[in-house]
N, C-alpha and C positions, 0 to 999 in steps of 0.2 A: 036745652039750648037751641034757639031757632036757627034757621039756615043762615040768615044775615049775620047774627052774632057769631055763629060758627066760622063763617068766612073771615071776619075780622080777627078772630082768635088765631085761625090757621096762618093768616098773613103775619100776625105777630110772631108765631113760632118760627116762620121761615126767616124773618129778620133776625130773631134771637140766635137761631142756629148759625147764620152767616156771620154774626157779630163776633162770636168767640168759639174757638175750638175747645171744648171742655176736656177736663181731665178724663182719662180713658179707663180709670180703675173700675173693674166689674163690681167691686164691693161697694163703691160709692158713686152711683150714677146721679149726676147733677140734673137740674131741670132742663138745662140746655143740652141737646143731644151730641153724640159723637159727630164730628164732621169727617167724612171719608170721601174719596172720589177719584176722577181720572180723565184721560183723553188719549189721543194718539195719532202719530204719523211717524214713519220711519225716516227721521232726519239724522244726519251723521254729525255728531259733536264729540268732543274729546272724551277719553275713556273715564269711566266712573272709578274713583278710588274706593278701596276697601275701608269700611269703618274700623276703628281701632278695636282690637280684641275679637273681631268677628271670625267666624270660621272661614278660612281661605281655601278650603279644599276644592278641587276642581268640580266636584259633583254638587256643591252647595248651590241651592237656588237663590236668586237674588230677591231681595225684599225692597219694595218701592212704595212710597206713600205718594199718591197722586192728587192729594187735596190738602195743601198746607196754605194757611194764611199767615203772613208775616206783617207786623205793624211796628212803626217806630215809636208809637205812643204819643200821647197828647203834648208832651213837654219837649219833643225834639223839633226845634225850629227849622232844621234842615229839610224835614219832610212833613210839611203841614197837611192836615186833611183838607180835602176839597170843600169849598163852600156848600156844595150840594150833597155832602156825605150823608147817607141815610142813618149812619151810626158812627160813633167816634170812640173806639176803645181807649181807655185810660192807660192801661199797662202796655208796655212794649213786649212784643213777641219777636225777637230778633233772629236774624240768620245764624248769629253765633250761638245763641241758645239752641236753636234748631240743630245745628251740627253736633253740639255736645249730646243732645238727646238721641240723635241718630247714631252716634258712635256707641253710646251705652246700650241702645236697644237693638242694635244690629240692622239698621235701616240703611240701605246702600245708596239710594238716591231719592229725590223729592221733586215734585212739581209744585212750584210756587204759584198758587192761584191768586192772581192780582185782586185784592179785595175792593169792595165798593167805596170805602171811605176815601180812597184816592181818585176815584172816578177814572178819567183817562189821562191822569198824570202818572207816569210810569217810573218816576225817578227812584222811588224806593224799591221797586222791582229790580231796576238796574243795579242799585246798591247790593241787593241780595245776591245777584249773579256774581258780583265782584268778590263777595265773600265766600260763596259756595263753590265757585268755579264749576268744574265738570260734573259735580254731584247734583246740580240744580238745573232744571229747565222751567218754563213758566207759561202762564196764559196772559192774554192782554184783554183790556176792556176799552172798546170803542163803541160809538153810538150811531146806529144806522140812520136816525132821523136828524143827525148833525153832520152834514157833508164835511165840515172842516175837521171834525173828529176823525171820521173814517179816512180822510186823506192822509192822516199821520201814520196809519197802520204800516204801509209798505216800508217806510224808513226804519220803524222800530223792528220789524221782522228781519231787516237786513243786518241790523247791529246786534240783536240779542237772540239767545236761544229760546224763542217763543214758539210753542207748538200748537196752541189753540187760541181762538177768539171766543170769549164768553158773552152770552146773552142772558139777561135776567128778565123774567116775566112773572112778577108776582104783586108788585105794588101798582094799584090801579092808576096812579098819576105818572108811572114811569114804564109803561108797556112799550115794547117795540112796535114799529109800524106794520102790524100784521096786514097782509093783503095788498101792500103798497110796493111800488118798484124799489123803494129805498131799502127794504129788508132783503129783497132779492139781490141787490147790488152788494150789500154787506156780505152775503153768502159767497157771491161770485169773487169779490176781492180777497176774502179769506182763502178760498179754495185756490185762487191763482197764486197765492204766496205760500202755498204748502201747508196751510193751517187747518186743523180740525175746527168744527164749531161746537162749543161746549154750551149746553143748555141747562140753566137753573130756572125752574118754573113751577108753578102750580099746575096740576094736571088739566084743569079746565082750559088752559091755554094751549094744550097740545095740537088741537086741530089747526091752529094757525101756523105751526111749524111744519106740519106734515107735507104740504105741497112742495116745500123746498127740500126736504129730506129725499123726497122722490126725484125731483128734477136734478138735483146735484148729487147723483149717486156715487160719484167719485170723491166726494168730500166726506170725510169721516165725521160722525156726530157723536159726541160724548154726552150722556145723560146723567146729570149730577144727582146724587142722593136718592137713588132708586126710583127717580121720577117723582119724589114727594108723595108716596101713596096715601098718607094720612092727611094731606092737605087738599084732598078732593074726594069725590064719591068713588065707589068701586067702578062704576061705569066709565067715569072720567079717567081713572088710571088704566082701565082696560085698553084705552086708546094708545097709551104709552107702552104697555106690554106688547100690543100688536105691532109696534115698531120693530120688533125682533125680526119681522119678515124682510126688513131692509138690511142688507148685509153690510152697510156702511155704519151701522149704529153699534155703540159699545155702552154697556150699563155699568155705572159706577156704584160700588158697594160702600156707601158713605152716609154720614148723618143717620145712622140707624136709630130709629125711635125706641125709647125705653117704654116697657108696658106700665111704668110707674107714672107716666105723663099722659096728658090728654092726647088721643082719645082712649087711652088704656087698652090698646089692642096688641096682640101678638104679631110681630113682624115676620115671624118664622115662615108661616105659609107663603107669604108674598116673596120672600127671598128664594124659597124653593121653586116657586112658579117662575120667577125671573131666571133662575138658573136653568130650568128646563127649557124655556123659550129662547133665551139668548145663547145658552151653552157656555161652558167654562172658558172657551177661547175668546169670548166677547164680554168678559167681565173683569173689572179692575178694582183695587182696594184703594182707600184713602182715608186718613184721619188719625186723630189722637194727639196732635201737637197743639199746644196753647201756651200762653204766657206762664201758666202754672205747671206745665208739663215737666216730668222728670224722665230719665231713661227708663225707670221702672214702670211708670204710668204709660209711657209710650209703648213699651213692649207689651203691656197688658192690653192696650187697644188692639194690637195686632192679634193677640191670642183671642180676644173677645170676638173680633171679626172672624177668625178662623173657626171659632166655635159655631158661628152662624152658618158656615158652609161645611160643617162636619159630615154631612151626607155625601159630599163629594169624595173621590179618592184623593189620596195624598198628592198624586201627580197633578190632579186638576186644582186642588187647593193652592199648590205652588204657582200655577199659572195665574190665579186670581191675585195672590199676594205680591207678585212681582214679575213673573216671567212675561206675562202679556204686556205690561207697561214697558218693560225693558225693550221688547220688540217694537211696540207701537210708537214709542217716543224716541227710539233710536239710541238709547243708552248702550254703550259698549259693555260687553260682559264676556269674560273668558275664564 
C-alpha cells in the first residue's frame, strides 16, 4: 500500500471509529475499534449517584467512562443530524440505554463526547444531561474558523456541565485554522470559561497544536485515542508522545486498535511507552458503549482496558479507570 493510499485508509479508520462505539467483547473484536477517552478540569457539579448493585464500600474506587457518544438515531425528528454531518448513525444510542449499561457494568459516571453528526447543535447533548443528571458531564463542539459558532460557547458553558471543547483534525477539508489567530482565540475562549481543549487528530497535525499547548499552559489538553498512533508514522506520533513534557496534557486510553485490523500491529508497547512518559496520574479511560452494548459487554470493555495496563500496580490502574477523571472533571465521590 503506497503512502497516499495508506493516508486515505487511515482517515477512513478515524471516521469509522468515531462513527460507532463498538461492542467491547474481547472474544469478538469488530472491525471498528473500541472507543475510549477523557478530559478534565475540577468543576464542581452535583454528586454522582452509585449505580444499582455496585459495591458501595467506602474504599471502592470509582469507575468512569470519559468517551461516550450518544445518538438519537436517524428517525428521531426532534434531534436531526446536521446537514454537514460527516456520518449519520442509523441506530439510536440513547442516554437511557447508557444508564442501564452503566448500572449493570458498575460504571459510576460518564463524559458524553458530543459527536460530529450534530456539529455545533447541542440540543441532544442537553437532552442527555436532562436524563443523566449528575452522572453525566460532556464536551462541546464549536468551530474556530466560524466566529458565529465560537460566539455561542460561553452561553452553553454557563447552562450545561460542559468540561471540554473538542477539536477535530483528520479530514483534509475540515481542518482547524492552524497558525491563524482564530485557533488561538478558540483556545483563549475555552480556557477563559474553564474548559479543557480536547484533541482528536491524526499525528501529522500535532505540530500545528503544539505552540498553543505551550502558550496556554494553564489550559488542560486532552489527547483522544492515544493520539491515534497507527494513523501516522512512528516519527509523527513521537511528537505526540513528547507532549508529555507539558504538564497540562492528559492522555486518553481509548479507541484501542485491534491487532486483527490494519496495520496489524501490537498496541501494547505504545501503551507502555505512553504510561511511562505521561505517568498514571495523567491517563484516563474511555469506551465500550454503543447502540449494541450490554452491561456485560460494557464491563468487558473495562476489563479489556485494564488488561492493557496490567503492568501498572492495582492502585495506578484505579487512577486510570476512574480516579483521575473523578478529580479532573470534578465529579463528587465519597
